[in-house]
mmCIF file as gemmi writes it, N, C-alpha and C atoms, coordinates in Angstrom:
data_model
loop_
_atom_site.group_PDB
_atom_site.id
_atom_site.type_symbol
_atom_site.label_atom_id
_atom_site.label_alt_id
_atom_site.label_comp_id
_atom_site.label_asym_id
_atom_site.label_entity_id
_atom_site.label_seq_id
_atom_site.pdbx_PDB_ins_code
_atom_site.Cartn_x
_atom_site.Cartn_y
_atom_site.Cartn_z
_atom_site.occupancy
_atom_site.B_iso_or_equiv
_atom_site.pdbx_formal_charge
_atom_site.auth_seq_id
_atom_site.auth_asym_id
_atom_site.pdbx_PDB_model_num
ATOM 1 N N . MET Axp A 1 ? 125.327 -141.786 -120.192 1 0 ? 1 A 1
ATOM 2 C CA . MET Axp A 1 ? 125.9 -140.599 -120.796 1 0 ? 1 A 1
ATOM 3 C C . MET Axp A 1 ? 125.207 -140.224 -122.103 1 0 ? 1 A 1
ATOM 4 N N . PRO Axp A 2 ? 124.956 -141.146 -123.034 1 0 ? 2 A 1
ATOM 5 C CA . PRO Axp A 2 ? 124.321 -140.757 -124.292 1 0 ? 2 A 1
ATOM 6 C C . PRO Axp A 2 ? 122.962 -140.087 -124.098 1 0 ? 2 A 1
ATOM 7 N N . ARG Axp A 3 ? 122.188 -140.555 -123.145 1 0 ? 3 A 1
ATOM 8 C CA . ARG Axp A 3 ? 120.843 -139.985 -122.974 1 0 ? 3 A 1
ATOM 9 C C . ARG Axp A 3 ? 120.908 -138.511 -122.593 1 0 ? 3 A 1
ATOM 10 N N . LEU Axp A 4 ? 121.847 -138.157 -121.733 1 0 ? 4 A 1
ATOM 11 C CA . LEU Axp A 4 ? 121.979 -136.771 -121.323 1 0 ? 4 A 1
ATOM 12 C C . LEU Axp A 4 ? 122.354 -135.903 -122.515 1 0 ? 4 A 1
ATOM 13 N N . LEU Axp A 5 ? 123.334 -136.328 -123.291 1 0 ? 5 A 1
ATOM 14 C CA . LEU Axp A 5 ? 123.738 -135.568 -124.46 1 0 ? 5 A 1
ATOM 15 C C . LEU Axp A 5 ? 122.644 -135.558 -125.522 1 0 ? 5 A 1
ATOM 16 N N . ASP Axp A 6 ? 122.022 -136.714 -125.741 1 0 ? 6 A 1
ATOM 17 C CA . ASP Axp A 6 ? 120.946 -136.792 -126.722 1 0 ? 6 A 1
ATOM 18 C C . ASP Axp A 6 ? 119.839 -135.8 -126.412 1 0 ? 6 A 1
ATOM 19 N N . SER Axp A 7 ? 119.431 -135.735 -125.149 1 0 ? 7 A 1
ATOM 20 C CA . SER Axp A 7 ? 118.273 -134.91 -124.817 1 0 ? 7 A 1
ATOM 21 C C . SER Axp A 7 ? 118.541 -133.432 -125.103 1 0 ? 7 A 1
ATOM 22 N N . GLY Axp A 8 ? 119.717 -132.934 -124.766 1 0 ? 8 A 1
ATOM 23 C CA . GLY Axp A 8 ? 120.034 -131.537 -125.053 1 0 ? 8 A 1
ATOM 24 C C . GLY Axp A 8 ? 120.095 -131.25 -126.54 1 0 ? 8 A 1
ATOM 25 N N . LEU Axp A 9 ? 120.729 -132.131 -127.286 1 0 ? 9 A 1
ATOM 26 C CA . LEU Axp A 9 ? 120.824 -131.944 -128.731 1 0 ? 9 A 1
ATOM 27 C C . LEU Axp A 9 ? 119.469 -132.084 -129.403 1 0 ? 9 A 1
ATOM 28 N N . LEU Axp A 10 ? 118.682 -133.057 -128.951 1 0 ? 10 A 1
ATOM 29 C CA . LEU Axp A 10 ? 117.364 -133.26 -129.55 1 0 ? 10 A 1
ATOM 30 C C . LEU Axp A 10 ? 116.452 -132.059 -129.308 1 0 ? 10 A 1
ATOM 31 N N . ARG Axp A 11 ? 116.502 -131.497 -128.099 1 0 ? 11 A 1
ATOM 32 C CA . ARG Axp A 11 ? 115.663 -130.329 -127.808 1 0 ? 11 A 1
ATOM 33 C C . ARG Axp A 11 ? 116.102 -129.105 -128.61 1 0 ? 11 A 1
ATOM 34 N N . GLY Axp A 12 ? 117.404 -128.948 -128.811 1 0 ? 12 A 1
ATOM 35 C CA . GLY Axp A 12 ? 117.889 -127.755 -129.486 1 0 ? 12 A 1
ATOM 36 C C . GLY Axp A 12 ? 118.176 -127.914 -130.963 1 0 ? 12 A 1
ATOM 37 N N . ARG Axp A 13 ? 117.842 -129.071 -131.534 1 0 ? 13 A 1
ATOM 38 C CA . ARG Axp A 13 ? 118.24 -129.323 -132.923 1 0 ? 13 A 1
ATOM 39 C C . ARG Axp A 13 ? 117.696 -128.31 -133.919 1 0 ? 13 A 1
ATOM 40 N N . SER Axp A 14 ? 116.532 -127.744 -133.681 1 0 ? 14 A 1
ATOM 41 C CA . SER Axp A 14 ? 116.004 -126.756 -134.637 1 0 ? 14 A 1
ATOM 42 C C . SER Axp A 14 ? 116.753 -125.425 -134.536 1 0 ? 14 A 1
ATOM 43 N N . LEU Axp A 15 ? 117.464 -125.21 -133.453 1 0 ? 15 A 1
ATOM 44 C CA . LEU Axp A 15 ? 118.192 -123.955 -133.257 1 0 ? 15 A 1
ATOM 45 C C . LEU Axp A 15 ? 119.674 -124.06 -133.597 1 0 ? 15 A 1
ATOM 46 N N . LEU Axp A 16 ? 120.185 -125.284 -133.711 1 0 ? 16 A 1
ATOM 47 C CA . LEU Axp A 16 ? 121.617 -125.489 -133.939 1 0 ? 16 A 1
ATOM 48 C C . LEU Axp A 16 ? 121.967 -125.391 -135.42 1 0 ? 16 A 1
ATOM 49 N N . PRO Axp A 17 ? 123.089 -124.762 -135.728 1 0 ? 17 A 1
ATOM 50 C CA . PRO Axp A 17 ? 123.504 -124.63 -137.132 1 0 ? 17 A 1
ATOM 51 C C . PRO Axp A 17 ? 124.229 -125.889 -137.63 1 0 ? 17 A 1
ATOM 52 N N . ILE Axp A 18 ? 123.561 -127.021 -137.562 1 0 ? 18 A 1
ATOM 53 C CA . ILE Axp A 18 ? 124.146 -128.291 -137.975 1 0 ? 18 A 1
ATOM 54 C C . ILE Axp A 18 ? 123.472 -128.754 -139.251 1 0 ? 18 A 1
ATOM 55 N N . ARG Axp A 19 ? 124.284 -128.985 -140.276 1 0 ? 19 A 1
ATOM 56 C CA . ARG Axp A 19 ? 123.736 -129.519 -141.531 1 0 ? 19 A 1
ATOM 57 C C . ARG Axp A 19 ? 123.618 -131.025 -141.361 1 0 ? 19 A 1
ATOM 58 N N . GLY Axp A 20 ? 122.438 -131.505 -141.382 1 0 ? 20 A 1
ATOM 59 C CA . GLY Axp A 20 ? 122.195 -132.924 -141.179 1 0 ? 20 A 1
ATOM 60 C C . GLY Axp A 20 ? 121.091 -133.11 -140.158 1 0 ? 20 A 1
ATOM 61 N N . ARG Axp A 21 ? 120.994 -134.325 -139.657 1 0 ? 21 A 1
ATOM 62 C CA . ARG Axp A 21 ? 119.94 -134.63 -138.685 1 0 ? 21 A 1
ATOM 63 C C . ARG Axp A 21 ? 120.566 -135.037 -137.364 1 0 ? 21 A 1
ATOM 64 N N . ILE Axp A 22 ? 119.932 -134.662 -136.287 1 0 ? 22 A 1
ATOM 65 C CA . ILE Axp A 22 ? 120.309 -135.134 -134.957 1 0 ? 22 A 1
ATOM 66 C C . ILE Axp A 22 ? 119.228 -136.116 -134.545 1 0 ? 22 A 1
ATOM 67 N N . GLU Axp A 23 ? 119.649 -137.345 -134.261 1 0 ? 23 A 1
ATOM 68 C CA . GLU Axp A 23 ? 118.687 -138.389 -133.907 1 0 ? 23 A 1
ATOM 69 C C . GLU Axp A 23 ? 119.022 -138.98 -132.552 1 0 ? 23 A 1
ATOM 70 N N . ASN Axp A 24 ? 118.037 -139.555 -131.925 1 0 ? 24 A 1
ATOM 71 C CA . ASN Axp A 24 ? 118.216 -140.272 -130.671 1 0 ? 24 A 1
ATOM 72 C C . ASN Axp A 24 ? 119.093 -141.495 -130.919 1 0 ? 24 A 1
ATOM 73 N N . TYR Axp A 25 ? 120.093 -141.701 -130.072 1 0 ? 25 A 1
ATOM 74 C CA . TYR Axp A 25 ? 121.057 -142.795 -130.229 1 0 ? 25 A 1
ATOM 75 C C . TYR Axp A 25 ? 120.368 -144.163 -130.328 1 0 ? 25 A 1
ATOM 76 N N . ALA Axp A 26 ? 119.535 -144.482 -129.356 1 0 ? 26 A 1
ATOM 77 C CA . ALA Axp A 26 ? 118.88 -145.798 -129.325 1 0 ? 26 A 1
ATOM 78 C C . ALA Axp A 26 ? 117.958 -146 -130.531 1 0 ? 26 A 1
ATOM 79 N N . ASP Axp A 27 ? 117.199 -144.978 -130.896 1 0 ? 27 A 1
ATOM 80 C CA . ASP Axp A 27 ? 116.312 -145.084 -132.059 1 0 ? 27 A 1
ATOM 81 C C . ASP Axp A 27 ? 117.114 -145.294 -133.339 1 0 ? 27 A 1
ATOM 82 N N . PHE Axp A 28 ? 118.236 -144.59 -133.457 1 0 ? 28 A 1
ATOM 83 C CA . PHE Axp A 28 ? 119.084 -144.724 -134.638 1 0 ? 28 A 1
ATOM 84 C C . PHE Axp A 28 ? 119.605 -146.155 -134.765 1 0 ? 28 A 1
ATOM 85 N N . LEU Axp A 29 ? 120.077 -146.742 -133.654 1 0 ? 29 A 1
ATOM 86 C CA . LEU Axp A 29 ? 120.614 -148.108 -133.704 1 0 ? 29 A 1
ATOM 87 C C . LEU Axp A 29 ? 119.545 -149.143 -134.017 1 0 ? 29 A 1
ATOM 88 N N . ARG Axp A 30 ? 118.324 -148.889 -133.597 1 0 ? 30 A 1
ATOM 89 C CA . ARG Axp A 30 ? 117.239 -149.82 -133.936 1 0 ? 30 A 1
ATOM 90 C C . ARG Axp A 30 ? 116.926 -149.774 -135.431 1 0 ? 30 A 1
ATOM 91 N N . GLN Axp A 31 ? 117.066 -148.613 -136.025 1 0 ? 31 A 1
ATOM 92 C CA . GLN Axp A 31 ? 116.72 -148.448 -137.428 1 0 ? 31 A 1
ATOM 93 C C . GLN Axp A 31 ? 117.863 -148.825 -138.374 1 0 ? 31 A 1
ATOM 94 N N . TYR Axp A 32 ? 119.086 -148.531 -137.985 1 0 ? 32 A 1
ATOM 95 C CA . TYR Axp A 32 ? 120.238 -148.758 -138.867 1 0 ? 32 A 1
ATOM 96 C C . TYR Axp A 32 ? 121.198 -149.76 -138.235 1 0 ? 32 A 1
ATOM 97 N N . ARG Axp A 33 ? 121.416 -150.875 -138.912 1 0 ? 33 A 1
ATOM 98 C CA . ARG Axp A 33 ? 122.302 -151.917 -138.4 1 0 ? 33 A 1
ATOM 99 C C . ARG Axp A 33 ? 123.712 -151.8 -138.967 1 0 ? 33 A 1
ATOM 100 N N . ARG Axp A 34 ? 123.869 -151.007 -140.004 1 0 ? 34 A 1
ATOM 101 C CA . ARG Axp A 34 ? 125.187 -150.762 -140.583 1 0 ? 34 A 1
ATOM 102 C C . ARG Axp A 34 ? 125.229 -149.333 -141.106 1 0 ? 34 A 1
ATOM 103 N N . PHE Axp A 35 ? 126.329 -148.642 -140.799 1 0 ? 35 A 1
ATOM 104 C CA . PHE Axp A 35 ? 126.454 -147.241 -141.191 1 0 ? 35 A 1
ATOM 105 C C . PHE Axp A 35 ? 127.91 -146.805 -141.09 1 0 ? 35 A 1
ATOM 106 N N . TRP Axp A 36 ? 128.189 -145.63 -141.62 1 0 ? 36 A 1
ATOM 107 C CA . TRP Axp A 36 ? 129.506 -145.014 -141.522 1 0 ? 36 A 1
ATOM 108 C C . TRP Axp A 36 ? 129.48 -144.019 -140.374 1 0 ? 36 A 1
ATOM 109 N N . LEU Axp A 37 ? 130.561 -144.014 -139.598 1 0 ? 37 A 1
ATOM 110 C CA . LEU Axp A 37 ? 130.716 -143.059 -138.504 1 0 ? 37 A 1
ATOM 111 C C . LEU Axp A 37 ? 131.984 -142.26 -138.756 1 0 ? 37 A 1
ATOM 112 N N . PHE Axp A 38 ? 131.871 -140.942 -138.68 1 0 ? 38 A 1
ATOM 113 C CA . PHE Axp A 38 ? 133.04 -140.089 -138.805 1 0 ? 38 A 1
ATOM 114 C C . PHE Axp A 38 ? 133.357 -139.539 -137.43 1 0 ? 38 A 1
ATOM 115 N N . CYS Axp A 39 ? 134.499 -139.931 -136.901 1 0 ? 39 A 1
ATOM 116 C CA . CYS Axp A 39 ? 134.934 -139.52 -135.57 1 0 ? 39 A 1
ATOM 117 C C . CYS Axp A 39 ? 136.442 -139.264 -135.663 1 0 ? 39 A 1
ATOM 118 N N . PRO Axp A 40 ? 136.834 -138.065 -136.137 1 0 ? 40 A 1
ATOM 119 C CA . PRO Axp A 40 ? 138.23 -137.816 -136.492 1 0 ? 40 A 1
ATOM 120 C C . PRO Axp A 40 ? 139.22 -137.811 -135.339 1 0 ? 40 A 1
ATOM 121 N N . THR Axp A 41 ? 138.825 -137.379 -134.168 1 0 ? 41 A 1
ATOM 122 C CA . THR Axp A 41 ? 139.773 -137.327 -133.055 1 0 ? 41 A 1
ATOM 123 C C . THR Axp A 41 ? 139.135 -137.922 -131.811 1 0 ? 41 A 1
ATOM 124 N N . PRO Axp A 42 ? 139.119 -139.257 -131.708 1 0 ? 42 A 1
ATOM 125 C CA . PRO Axp A 42 ? 138.499 -139.861 -130.525 1 0 ? 42 A 1
ATOM 126 C C . PRO Axp A 42 ? 139.194 -139.392 -129.25 1 0 ? 42 A 1
ATOM 127 N N . GLY Axp A 43 ? 138.42 -138.958 -128.31 1 0 ? 43 A 1
ATOM 128 C CA . GLY Axp A 43 ? 138.916 -138.506 -127.023 1 0 ? 43 A 1
ATOM 129 C C . GLY Axp A 43 ? 137.807 -138.638 -126.001 1 0 ? 43 A 1
ATOM 130 N N . PRO Axp A 44 ? 137.998 -138.125 -124.825 1 0 ? 44 A 1
ATOM 131 C CA . PRO Axp A 44 ? 136.986 -138.291 -123.777 1 0 ? 44 A 1
ATOM 132 C C . PRO Axp A 44 ? 135.623 -137.712 -124.146 1 0 ? 44 A 1
ATOM 133 N N . GLU Axp A 45 ? 135.597 -136.694 -124.993 1 0 ? 45 A 1
ATOM 134 C CA . GLU Axp A 45 ? 134.309 -136.104 -125.372 1 0 ? 45 A 1
ATOM 135 C C . GLU Axp A 45 ? 133.631 -136.871 -126.5 1 0 ? 45 A 1
ATOM 136 N N . GLN Axp A 46 ? 134.307 -137.815 -127.098 1 0 ? 46 A 1
ATOM 137 C CA . GLN Axp A 46 ? 133.746 -138.583 -128.215 1 0 ? 46 A 1
ATOM 138 C C . GLN Axp A 46 ? 133.05 -139.839 -127.684 1 0 ? 46 A 1
ATOM 139 N N . TRP Axp A 47 ? 131.944 -139.658 -127.002 1 0 ? 47 A 1
ATOM 140 C CA . TRP Axp A 47 ? 131.25 -140.768 -126.349 1 0 ? 47 A 1
ATOM 141 C C . TRP Axp A 47 ? 130.66 -141.757 -127.344 1 0 ? 47 A 1
ATOM 142 N N . THR Axp A 48 ? 130.336 -141.32 -128.531 1 0 ? 48 A 1
ATOM 143 C CA . THR Axp A 48 ? 129.657 -142.193 -129.492 1 0 ? 48 A 1
ATOM 144 C C . THR Axp A 48 ? 130.504 -143.406 -129.838 1 0 ? 48 A 1
ATOM 145 N N . LEU Axp A 49 ? 131.768 -143.193 -130.124 1 0 ? 49 A 1
ATOM 146 C CA . LEU Axp A 49 ? 132.67 -144.288 -130.473 1 0 ? 49 A 1
ATOM 147 C C . LEU Axp A 49 ? 132.772 -145.286 -129.323 1 0 ? 49 A 1
ATOM 148 N N . ARG Axp A 50 ? 132.966 -144.793 -128.119 1 0 ? 50 A 1
ATOM 149 C CA . ARG Axp A 50 ? 133.073 -145.678 -126.947 1 0 ? 50 A 1
ATOM 150 C C . ARG Axp A 50 ? 131.758 -146.412 -126.689 1 0 ? 50 A 1
ATOM 151 N N . GLN Axp A 51 ? 130.634 -145.717 -126.814 1 0 ? 51 A 1
ATOM 152 C CA . GLN Axp A 51 ? 129.344 -146.343 -126.534 1 0 ? 51 A 1
ATOM 153 C C . GLN Axp A 51 ? 129.019 -147.434 -127.547 1 0 ? 51 A 1
ATOM 154 N N . LEU Axp A 52 ? 129.366 -147.219 -128.798 1 0 ? 52 A 1
ATOM 155 C CA . LEU Axp A 52 ? 129.134 -148.251 -129.811 1 0 ? 52 A 1
ATOM 156 C C . LEU Axp A 52 ? 129.926 -149.52 -129.479 1 0 ? 52 A 1
ATOM 157 N N . LEU Axp A 53 ? 131.155 -149.362 -129.011 1 0 ? 53 A 1
ATOM 158 C CA . LEU Axp A 53 ? 131.95 -150.53 -128.616 1 0 ? 53 A 1
ATOM 159 C C . LEU Axp A 53 ? 131.306 -151.244 -127.43 1 0 ? 53 A 1
ATOM 160 N N . VAL Axp A 54 ? 130.843 -150.479 -126.454 1 0 ? 54 A 1
ATOM 161 C CA . VAL Axp A 54 ? 130.152 -151.056 -125.29 1 0 ? 54 A 1
ATOM 162 C C . VAL Axp A 54 ? 128.898 -151.801 -125.735 1 0 ? 54 A 1
ATOM 163 N N . ASP Axp A 55 ? 128.202 -151.271 -126.725 1 0 ? 55 A 1
ATOM 164 C CA . ASP Axp A 55 ? 126.969 -151.876 -127.215 1 0 ? 55 A 1
ATOM 165 C C . ASP Axp A 55 ? 127.213 -153.033 -128.183 1 0 ? 55 A 1
ATOM 166 N N . GLY Axp A 56 ? 128.481 -153.416 -128.368 1 0 ? 56 A 1
ATOM 167 C CA . GLY Axp A 56 ? 128.804 -154.594 -129.172 1 0 ? 56 A 1
ATOM 168 C C . GLY Axp A 56 ? 128.967 -154.367 -130.655 1 0 ? 56 A 1
ATOM 169 N N . ALA Axp A 57 ? 129.133 -153.126 -131.068 1 0 ? 57 A 1
ATOM 170 C CA . ALA Axp A 57 ? 129.303 -152.846 -132.502 1 0 ? 57 A 1
ATOM 171 C C . ALA Axp A 57 ? 130.674 -153.331 -132.973 1 0 ? 57 A 1
ATOM 172 N N . HIS Axp A 58 ? 130.715 -153.764 -134.204 1 0 ? 58 A 1
ATOM 173 C CA . HIS Axp A 58 ? 131.973 -154.126 -134.86 1 0 ? 58 A 1
ATOM 174 C C . HIS Axp A 58 ? 132.354 -152.939 -135.738 1 0 ? 58 A 1
ATOM 175 N N . MET Axp A 59 ? 133.582 -152.424 -135.548 1 0 ? 59 A 1
ATOM 176 C CA . MET Axp A 59 ? 134.012 -151.247 -136.315 1 0 ? 59 A 1
ATOM 177 C C . MET Axp A 59 ? 135.295 -151.535 -137.061 1 0 ? 59 A 1
ATOM 178 N N . ARG Axp A 60 ? 135.269 -151.205 -138.341 1 0 ? 60 A 1
ATOM 179 C CA . ARG Axp A 60 ? 136.468 -151.311 -139.173 1 0 ? 60 A 1
ATOM 180 C C . ARG Axp A 60 ? 136.832 -149.917 -139.646 1 0 ? 60 A 1
ATOM 181 N N . PRO Axp A 61 ? 138.105 -149.574 -139.538 1 0 ? 61 A 1
ATOM 182 C CA . PRO Axp A 61 ? 138.507 -148.271 -140.098 1 0 ? 61 A 1
ATOM 183 C C . PRO Axp A 61 ? 138.219 -148.248 -141.591 1 0 ? 61 A 1
ATOM 184 N N . GLY Axp A 62 ? 137.704 -147.166 -142.059 1 0 ? 62 A 1
ATOM 185 C CA . GLY Axp A 62 ? 137.434 -147.003 -143.486 1 0 ? 62 A 1
ATOM 186 C C . GLY Axp A 62 ? 138.358 -145.963 -144.07 1 0 ? 62 A 1
ATOM 187 N N . GLY Axp A 63 ? 138.391 -145.848 -145.343 1 0 ? 63 A 1
ATOM 188 C CA . GLY Axp A 63 ? 139.199 -144.821 -145.981 1 0 ? 63 A 1
ATOM 189 C C . GLY Axp A 63 ? 140.671 -145.138 -146.08 1 0 ? 63 A 1
ATOM 190 N N . GLY Axp A 64 ? 141.092 -146.333 -145.674 1 0 ? 64 A 1
ATOM 191 C CA . GLY Axp A 64 ? 142.474 -146.745 -145.851 1 0 ? 64 A 1
ATOM 192 C C . GLY Axp A 64 ? 143.484 -146.126 -144.909 1 0 ? 64 A 1
ATOM 193 N N . GLY Axp A 65 ? 143.063 -145.587 -143.811 1 0 ? 65 A 1
ATOM 194 C CA . GLY Axp A 65 ? 144.024 -145.008 -142.889 1 0 ? 65 A 1
ATOM 195 C C . GLY Axp A 65 ? 143.363 -144.573 -141.612 1 0 ? 65 A 1
ATOM 196 N N . ASN Axp A 66 ? 144.079 -143.812 -140.845 1 0 ? 66 A 1
ATOM 197 C CA . ASN Axp A 66 ? 143.55 -143.323 -139.575 1 0 ? 66 A 1
ATOM 198 C C . ASN Axp A 66 ? 142.904 -141.948 -139.79 1 0 ? 66 A 1
ATOM 199 N N . ASP Axp A 67 ? 141.892 -141.911 -140.638 1 0 ? 67 A 1
ATOM 200 C CA . ASP Axp A 67 ? 141.239 -140.647 -140.971 1 0 ? 67 A 1
ATOM 201 C C . ASP Axp A 67 ? 139.97 -140.395 -140.165 1 0 ? 67 A 1
ATOM 202 N N . GLY Axp A 68 ? 139.628 -141.296 -139.253 1 0 ? 68 A 1
ATOM 203 C CA . GLY Axp A 68 ? 138.456 -141.106 -138.422 1 0 ? 68 A 1
ATOM 204 C C . GLY Axp A 68 ? 137.155 -141.638 -139.005 1 0 ? 68 A 1
ATOM 205 N N . LEU Axp A 69 ? 137.251 -142.355 -140.115 1 0 ? 69 A 1
ATOM 206 C CA . LEU Axp A 69 ? 136.051 -142.917 -140.736 1 0 ? 69 A 1
ATOM 207 C C . LEU Axp A 69 ? 135.962 -144.394 -140.389 1 0 ? 69 A 1
ATOM 208 N N . TYR Axp A 70 ? 134.793 -144.828 -139.9 1 0 ? 70 A 1
ATOM 209 C CA . TYR Axp A 70 ? 134.587 -146.214 -139.468 1 0 ? 70 A 1
ATOM 210 C C . TYR Axp A 70 ? 133.358 -146.801 -140.143 1 0 ? 70 A 1
ATOM 211 N N . ASP Axp A 71 ? 133.503 -148.046 -140.565 1 0 ? 71 A 1
ATOM 212 C CA . ASP Axp A 71 ? 132.369 -148.838 -141.054 1 0 ? 71 A 1
ATOM 213 C C . ASP Axp A 71 ? 131.839 -149.581 -139.83 1 0 ? 71 A 1
ATOM 214 N N . VAL Axp A 72 ? 130.636 -149.258 -139.404 1 0 ? 72 A 1
ATOM 215 C CA . VAL Axp A 72 ? 130.072 -149.79 -138.162 1 0 ? 72 A 1
ATOM 216 C C . VAL Axp A 72 ? 128.966 -150.794 -138.484 1 0 ? 72 A 1
ATOM 217 N N . ALA Axp A 73 ? 129.052 -151.969 -137.851 1 0 ? 73 A 1
ATOM 218 C CA . ALA Axp A 73 ? 128.007 -152.988 -137.983 1 0 ? 73 A 1
ATOM 219 C C . ALA Axp A 73 ? 127.537 -153.355 -136.581 1 0 ? 73 A 1
ATOM 220 N N . ILE Axp A 74 ? 126.246 -153.286 -136.37 1 0 ? 74 A 1
ATOM 221 C CA . ILE Axp A 74 ? 125.638 -153.635 -135.083 1 0 ? 74 A 1
ATOM 222 C C . ILE Axp A 74 ? 125.305 -155.123 -135.112 1 0 ? 74 A 1
ATOM 223 N N . LYS Axp A 75 ? 125.725 -155.82 -134.074 1 0 ? 75 A 1
ATOM 224 C CA . LYS Axp A 75 ? 125.488 -157.263 -133.988 1 0 ? 75 A 1
ATOM 225 C C . LYS Axp A 75 ? 124.071 -157.56 -133.582 1 0 ? 75 A 1
């Protein structure tokens, strides 16, 4: 699933009105072993959160509540 979504976003990133960078999932995980993830309403369309768990990431809620902020560490 991530590859399909990644490819569309990566191809269109110069055209999308997104402030920030769109990076390939696998390349990002190879480069960053710890990072913050903001995922405010996890649901079926929020594949990133589920995929990180499948890939063995350890996630702690950040911000002191259920605000959608996670401290992610890749094992």
